[in-house]
C-alpha positions, 0 to 999 in steps of 0.5 A, a space after each residue: 836492330 834484328 830480333 834474333 829471339 823472334 827469328 829463331 822461332 820462325 826459322 825453326 818452324 819452317 823446316 818442319 812444314 817443308 819436311 812434310 809439304 815440299 810444295 809449300 817450300 817451293 819458290 812459287 809459294 813460301 820458299 822465297 819468303 823464308 830465304 828472305 828471312 834468313 838473309 835478314 839475319 845471316 845473308 850468305 850472298 856477298 853480292 846482295 845489295 839488300 843486306 850485309 854479308 852474314 849481317 848479325 853474325 860477327 866473324 871476328 867475335 865468332 858469335 852474333 850480336 842482338 843489336 848492331 846500333 852500338 848506341 850503348 857505352 859498352 858497345 853491342 851486346 848479346 844475351 841469349 846465345 841459345 836463341 841464336 843456336 836455335 836459329 842456325 839449327 833452323 837454317 840447317 834443317 831448311 837446307 836439308 828439307 829443300 836440298 839447298 846445300 849452300 844454306 845447309 852448310 851456312 847453318 853448319 858454319 854458324 852453328 859450330 862457330 857460335 857453339 865454340 864461342 859460347 863455350 869460351 865466352 859465355 860458359 868459359 868451360 875451361 876456366 881460362 877466359 873470364 876475368 879473375 874478378 868475374 865470380 859467376 859460373 855463366 855469363 848472362 850477357 856479353 858486351 863489346 866492353 864487358 861481361 855480365 853474369 848477375 842479370 838479364 835485361 828484365 830481372 836478376 832472378 837466378 833461374 832466368 840469368 842461367 836459363 837464358 842461355 839454355 832455352 829453348 831445349 830441343 834436339 839442337 841443344 845437344 851442344 850443351 852436353 859437351 862438358 857435363 862437368 861444367 853443367 854440374 858446376 853451373 847447376 850447383 851455382 844456380 841452386 846456391 844463388 837461388 837458395 834451393 830448388 824451389 823454382 819460380 819460373 822455367 822449372 821444366 827447362 832447369 830439370 832438363 838441363 840438370 839431367 845432362 849431368 845427373 838424370 837420376 836427380 829426383 829432387 824436383 818431383 814435388 817442386 811443381 808450380 800449380 799456377 793456372 789450376 783452379 784448385 787451391 793450395 794446401 796453404 791457403 792463408 794470405 798475409 794482406 801486408 805482404 805481396 800477394 802474387 796474382 798467380 797464387 789465387 785460390 780459384 778464378 774465373 776466365 783468366 790465364 797466366 804467363 811468364 812476366 818480364 817484371 822485376 821479380 820474375 815469375 808469372 803474371 795473370 793476363 787475358 783478363 776480360 770484363 767480369 773475370 775474377 780472382 779469389 784469394 781465400 782467408 786473407 788476413 787483414 790483421 788489425 786493419 788496412 786502409 790502402 791497396 796497391 797493385 802492379 799492373 800493365 796494359 796496352 789498351 784503355 784498361 779498366 778497374 779492379 774491384 776489391 770485394 769481400 767474401 763473394 764476387 758481388 760482396 762488399 766493395 772495399 775499394 777499386 784500383 785503375 788499370 791504366 794504359 802503360 804502353 805495353 802488356 809488360 810495361 809495369 807500374 804500381 797503382 794505389 788507392 784508399 780502401 774502406 778500413 778492413 779488419 780480420 780474415 776474409 775471402 778476397 775477390 778481385 773483380 775486373 770491370 771495363 766498358 770495352 770488350 777488349 782485354 783489360 790488362 795484366 796484374 802481377 801482384 797486390 798488397 795492402 797497407 795501413 797508412 795514417 795521417 793522410 789528408 787525401 781521400 782520393 789517391 788512386 792509381 799513380 796520382 799520389 798527389 800532394 796537390 792537384 798539380 803534382 802526379 807521382 808514378 811509382 815503379 819498382 826502381 824509380 819514382 817520377 814526379 810531374 809538376 805543373 809549374 804554371 800555364 806554360 811549363 812542367 817539371 819532370 823529376 826522376 828519382 832512382 829508389 834502388 841505387 844511384 844512376 850515373 846519368 838520366 836521359 829524358 826523351 819526350 814528344 809534345 803533341 806528336 811532334 818530333 822527339 826531344 832527347 836531353 840529359 836531366 839535371 842532377 839535384 841530389 838524388 833527383 834528376 830534373 828537367 823542365 819543359 817550357 813553351 807548353 799550352 793548356 791541353 798539350 799532350 806530352 809522351 815521355 820515357 827515361 833512360 837510366 843506369 842500374 847495375 852498370 846497364 842502361 835501361 829504358 822505362 816504359 812510355 808515360 803520358 802527361 797532359 798539361 
């Protein structure tokens, strides 16, 4: 699979260097490497035995595919058409900067052809192509066998569903201005789906797109997001029993924010090192809470979040582990019991780790008041009914790992948002070959038992499942027998 979204950034940068440094772009230096990258996504030489002709570009369809393996039931797919346009603009500029007319003309062909496909298939600017049952103003993803308009791979957030086919907005984005009547319809659909203009993400992108049809629209002047600023907002109270977004801190020490691919979209807090902290002023714990859960991700050994009251070294009411999830954007929800807490307090999240590596990311946290629990040691994903059962909780599924006996373990996948028509279980025991099996449906649950295990065996696994008609892969998880 070729990742156009990475290549479009690289190919857009190279011509800017070549424009001011001809020697850098020579074959003796980096010119051949840049053209190898171009061949990797859009090979112009039919006799080249290293890459297929045009590779990612489908001349019949008139646009690129993000992947070519066609392993999905609906065939190949392409999500962000604008990223492909950015790549083709980079090829045009490289051809101009290096006086290579063959590459310049290749870029022009790819750019103009894809532009027309976008207007026909993604935007349907004339209203003649989309099926009558397709009620969206824009397609967020084109498949070989269907069109999707209500989600992207990581979220159904309207800003990202629409914006995925605008970004990045540069001088090469003028093709978006061809049909201002359509941009008006698309923008109004976005506002309707979002419930207003209080944008969570990509605010600058949205207002640039809005300016195509109405540059005088000033409704976004006061809708900025002050995430990343050390100062607190005018409304500083937090309800402990609602999700508290990590980026909404009142003040902080040492962290940064970034766009998250977690289900709710928005931002997460990252670049966290041991000793960093977040402060949330006036958190209302009401009549009492005894449990906290946090949405975390990391590809390192992680660390611990200390929840403290009223100062960075104040009363410690509980801790939540940040455990390795297999990636900076592979999110899980970890939970822990806390000391029962009443009233309003300033809450400090202090991050602790033995390692000097980055600890991980946090997206949100929230408190609850649960009664009747006999287990005072529930931490992280280990919401155990007994020592042999571990539960992983994600936004749209749970996974139970049950050690049956000394030689077998059962893995149970339960969708929590909507039923899945299939669930595939992929696993590797002790770094040997990967096994891919279809789990057995048992009511709402999907089960599979791995046999032939020995004590201490390590099992890495992930799931493929259906959600909203699309196939999704979970992060990798770990199990030790």
